[in-house]
PATI-858918 format. One line per 4 residues: their letters; for each residue x, y, z of C-alpha. Coordinates in nm, 4 decimals. Each point is the difference from the previous one (the first is absolute). Example, Ala and Ser with C-alpha at 12.3 -4.5 7.8 and 13.67 -1.06 7.14 Angstrom:
BEGIN
AS> 1.2300,-0.4500,0.7800; 0.1370,0.3440,-0.0660
// end
This chain:
BEGIN
XXXX> 16.5680,2.8772,14.4516; 0.0144,-0.1466,0.3441; -0.3417,-0.0257,0.1641; -0.1057,0.0391,0.3643
XXXX> 0.1200,-0.2548,0.2544; -0.2039,-0.1854,0.2543; 0.0872,0.2470,0.2793; -0.0595,0.3184,-0.1992
XXXX> -0.3457,-0.0605,-0.1413; -0.1733,-0.2560,0.2229; -0.0961,0.2591,0.2738; -0.1650,0.2275,-0.2577
XXXX> -0.2007,-0.2896,-0.1394; -0.1164,-0.0989,0.3461; -0.1264,0.3533,0.0566; -0.1800,0.0001,-0.3335
XXXX> -0.1757,-0.3253,0.0863; -0.1066,0.1235,0.3385; -0.1667,0.3081,-0.1517; -0.2069,-0.1944,-0.2530
XXXX> -0.3574,-0.0566,0.1063; -0.2621,-0.1427,-0.2389; -0.3621,0.1091,0.0091; -0.2778,-0.2489,0.0717
XXXX> -0.1650,-0.1125,-0.3211; -0.3076,-0.1917,-0.0849; 0.0133,-0.3152,-0.2060; 0.1128,0.1329,-0.3397
XXXX> -0.1220,-0.1009,-0.3421; 0.3512,-0.1155,-0.0774; 0.2874,-0.1535,0.1936; 0.2730,0.2171,-0.1580
XXXX> 0.0552,0.2265,-0.2975; 0.3031,0.1013,-0.2066; 0.1293,0.3382,0.1219; 0.3318,0.0028,-0.1897
XXXX> 0.1286,-0.1895,-0.3018; 0.3392,0.0399,-0.1600; 0.0313,-0.2498,-0.2819; -0.2403,-0.2809,-0.0902
XXXX> -0.2120,-0.2272,0.2154; -0.2922,-0.2395,-0.0489; -0.2833,-0.1311,0.2140; -0.1621,-0.3413,-0.0049
XXXX> -0.3509,0.0180,0.1415; -0.1003,-0.2604,0.2562; -0.2882,-0.1153,-0.2222; 0.2379,-0.0637,-0.2909
XXXX> 0.2896,-0.1548,0.1945; 0.1487,-0.3386,-0.0898; 0.2237,-0.0586,0.2959; 0.3197,-0.2013,0.0109
XXXX> 0.1934,-0.0938,0.3141; 0.2068,0.3194,0.0024; -0.2240,0.2271,-0.2065; -0.2307,0.0216,-0.2961
XXXX> 0.0650,-0.2210,-0.3024; 0.1462,0.1432,-0.3204; -0.3395,-0.0111,-0.1829; -0.1773,0.2163,0.2605
XXXX> -0.1702,0.3146,-0.1453; 0.2087,0.2867,0.1343; -0.1253,0.3595,-0.0569; 0.1938,0.3264,-0.0071
XXXX> -0.0015,0.2115,0.3178; 0.0092,0.3785,0.0326; -0.0161,0.2575,0.2767; -0.3489,-0.0252,0.1545
XXXX> -0.0476,-0.3731,-0.0752; -0.1887,-0.1554,0.2896; 0.0777,-0.3395,0.1426; -0.2245,-0.2480,0.1819
XXXX> 0.0762,-0.3006,0.2177; 0.1611,-0.2802,-0.2028; 0.1332,0.2261,-0.2763; 0.3626,-0.0688,-0.1037
XXXX> 0.2432,0.2585,-0.1266; 0.3369,-0.0141,-0.1720; 0.2545,0.2562,-0.1097; 0.2343,0.0103,-0.2972
XXXX> 0.3688,0.0990,-0.0120; 0.0873,0.3511,0.1233; -0.3443,0.0385,0.1604; -0.1085,0.1273,0.3378
XXXX> -0.3607,-0.0248,0.1165; -0.1675,0.1489,0.3048; -0.3341,-0.1108,0.1449; -0.2039,0.2129,0.2371
XXXX> -0.1935,-0.2060,0.2531; -0.3247,0.1522,0.1411; 0.1463,0.0287,0.3493; 0.2802,0.2299,-0.1318
XXXX> 0.2725,-0.2695,-0.0266; 0.2215,-0.0083,-0.3100; 0.1299,-0.3191,-0.1629; 0.2597,0.0230,-0.2769
XXXX> 0.1124,-0.2682,-0.2437; 0.3413,0.0028,-0.1669; 0.0814,-0.1044,-0.3548; -0.0550,-0.3552,-0.1243
XXXX> -0.2121,-0.0788,0.3059; -0.3353,-0.1658,0.0472; -0.2442,-0.0301,0.2921; -0.3650,-0.0435,0.0844
XXXX> -0.2228,0.2082,0.2229; -0.1206,-0.2947,0.2040; -0.2036,0.1878,0.2573; -0.1307,0.3534,0.0440
XXXX> -0.2700,0.0750,0.2610; -0.0608,0.3401,0.1593; -0.2534,0.1270,0.2549; -0.0925,0.3419,0.1277
XXXX> 0.1190,-0.1031,0.3475; 0.3553,-0.0101,-0.1378; 0.0140,-0.3756,-0.0193; 0.1860,-0.1353,-0.3031
XXXX> 0.1127,-0.3335,-0.1341; 0.2506,0.0361,-0.2806; 0.2158,-0.2683,-0.1590; 0.2236,0.0205,-0.3028
XXXX> 0.1608,-0.3206,-0.1319; 0.3302,0.0637,-0.1779; 0.0835,-0.2678,-0.2551; 0.3175,0.1510,-0.1445
XXXX> 0.2015,0.3192,0.0243; -0.0082,0.2717,0.2605; -0.2707,0.1970,0.1844; 0.0141,0.2941,0.2391
XXXX> -0.2754,0.0659,0.2539; -0.0577,0.3250,0.1824; -0.2665,-0.1026,0.2492; -0.2295,0.2623,0.1514
XXXX> -0.0837,-0.0171,0.3693; -0.3430,-0.1276,0.0879; -0.2293,0.2197,0.2064; -0.2190,-0.2693,0.1579
XXXX> -0.1314,-0.3527,-0.0265; 0.1903,-0.3103,-0.0828; 0.2616,0.0335,-0.2730; 0.2343,-0.2134,-0.2078
XXXX> 0.2310,0.0850,-0.2901; 0.2080,-0.2797,-0.1474; 0.2284,-0.0713,-0.2899; 0.0383,-0.3701,-0.0858
XXXX> 0.2465,-0.1905,-0.2111; -0.0097,-0.3665,-0.0872; 0.1410,-0.1025,0.3358; -0.0134,0.3028,0.2356
XXXX> -0.2414,0.2580,0.1444; 0.1057,0.3547,0.1052; -0.2609,0.1625,0.2241; 0.0234,0.3667,0.0993
XXXX> -0.1689,0.3199,0.1059; 0.1162,0.3666,-0.0258; 0.3344,-0.0610,-0.1694; 0.1944,-0.0211,-0.3266
XXXX> 0.1458,-0.3261,-0.1271; 0.1033,-0.1733,-0.3171; -0.0344,-0.3620,-0.1118; 0.2055,-0.1703,-0.2735
XXXX> -0.1177,-0.3312,-0.1455; 0.2515,-0.1996,-0.2076; -0.0567,-0.2533,-0.2791; 0.1166,-0.2874,0.2292
XXXX> -0.2719,0.0933,0.2558; 0.2480,0.1556,0.2459; -0.0848,0.3474,0.1245; 0.1237,0.2942,0.2090
XXXX> -0.1955,0.2346,0.2267; 0.1679,0.3346,0.0650; -0.1398,0.2335,0.2689; 0.0606,0.3714,-0.0284
XXXX> -0.2205,0.1307,0.2842; -0.1995,-0.1636,0.2739; -0.0180,-0.3756,0.0552; -0.1002,-0.2978,-0.2144
XXXX> -0.0788,-0.3556,0.1041; 0.1200,-0.2623,-0.2476; -0.1225,-0.3600,0.0182; -0.0407,-0.3000,-0.2264
XXXX> -0.2804,-0.0086,-0.2496; -0.0696,-0.3663,0.0625; -0.2979,0.0011,-0.2370; 0.1961,0.1523,-0.2874
XXXX> -0.1726,0.2621,-0.2153; -0.3184,-0.1997,-0.0376; -0.1537,0.0776,0.3434; 0.0393,0.2514,0.2865
XXXX> 0.2018,-0.0997,0.3031; -0.1208,0.0135,0.3603; 0.1517,0.2653,0.2231; -0.0679,0.2022,0.3094
XXXX> -0.0773,0.3720,0.0038; 0.2724,0.2172,0.1576; 0.0089,0.3664,0.0870; 0.2091,0.2450,-0.2025
XXXX> 0.1970,0.1907,-0.0970; 0.2362,-0.1383,0.2674; 0.2352,-0.2868,0.0493; -0.2018,-0.3181,-0.0478
XXXX> 0.0554,-0.2721,0.2570; 0.1658,-0.3024,-0.1555; -0.2295,-0.2409,0.1748; -0.3016,0.1667,-0.1584
XXXX> 0.1267,-0.0600,-0.3509; 0.1846,-0.3221,0.0807; 0.2622,0.1056,-0.2499; 0.2509,0.2803,-0.0628
XXXX> -0.0504,0.3709,0.0752; 0.1796,0.2579,-0.2127; 0.0335,0.3607,0.1128; 0.1141,0.3136,-0.1835
XXXX> 0.2958,-0.0568,-0.2358; 0.0103,-0.3760,0.0482; -0.0892,-0.2717,-0.2453; -0.1223,-0.3612,0.0137
XXXX> 0.0967,-0.2546,-0.2671; -0.2219,-0.2957,-0.0851; 0.1581,-0.2885,-0.1859; -0.1581,-0.1812,-0.2957
XXXX> -0.1151,-0.2771,0.2334; -0.1603,0.2398,0.2468; 0.2720,0.0272,0.2665; -0.0145,0.3415,0.1631
XXXX> 0.3393,0.1458,0.0994; 0.0602,0.2265,0.3012; -0.0453,0.3736,-0.0511; 0.3173,0.1858,-0.0978
XXXX> 0.1095,0.3517,-0.0745; 0.0269,0.1098,-0.3637; 0.1136,0.2976,-0.2094; -0.1403,0.0363,-0.3493
XXXX> 0.2332,0.0382,-0.2991; -0.0302,0.0293,-0.3761; -0.3511,-0.0625,-0.1364; -0.1351,-0.0793,0.3468
XXXX> 0.1132,0.3391,0.1221; -0.1554,0.1792,-0.2998; -0.3300,-0.1897,0.0584; -0.0020,0.0846,0.3723
XXXX> 0.0825,0.3669,-0.0512; -0.2672,0.0404,-0.2702; -0.2585,-0.1564,0.2275; 0.0999,0.2142,0.2974
XXXX> -0.0201,0.3168,-0.2136; -0.3410,-0.1143,-0.1226; -0.1125,-0.0682,0.3596; 0.0908,0.3593,0.0918
XXX> -0.1725,0.1452,-0.3071; -0.3386,-0.1659,0.0701; -0.0137,0.0638,0.3762
// end
């Protein structure tokens, strides 16, 4: 069945994003927790992690996850085939991982003032982020891959990380700044704070800005391509539609 086109469903998504406001929260006892799990997924606790360049080594002690499992900074998660996993972040944001994907919750700090510092590092596969608006204080919400950083507020976007280290950032609502992750996945990159949700000035990010229904491709050697329009098809369309339906259901 033919799905919605860029013109037909983008306005509705922009309205949904504009209506979403997250409450101020104090520093939580966890950085995220599993709110939905379809299939099988495992967690590797930070204290048990044996890290490789692009993720934990094969002999790392993975443990089974379930709805309600809490995650702390440094924990890694992975999903099996035909699996979809949703994480609820204390500020109200939702992060979803597709099948055969792996990532680490690199940073998760929250304050009652509304300030947050959240970073997910995607090693392989695909992730969707529905980012709640902040209500005060400084704020950052980023998804990193091996050679790129996508920074955003008050929007919905997806990131796909390939085996060859190339990646794609797709923006569905709002704006996302995409820049090189010069330090790789081993250390955070320096950046400037910018206001949102709104169009981010290119000079502030010193890289490419993607707005609603545009995508940015990053090559395996870290070259960031200009933003371009896209229309999802096949599995990408199914993934996007499921996430949009889920976004509406948890508003």
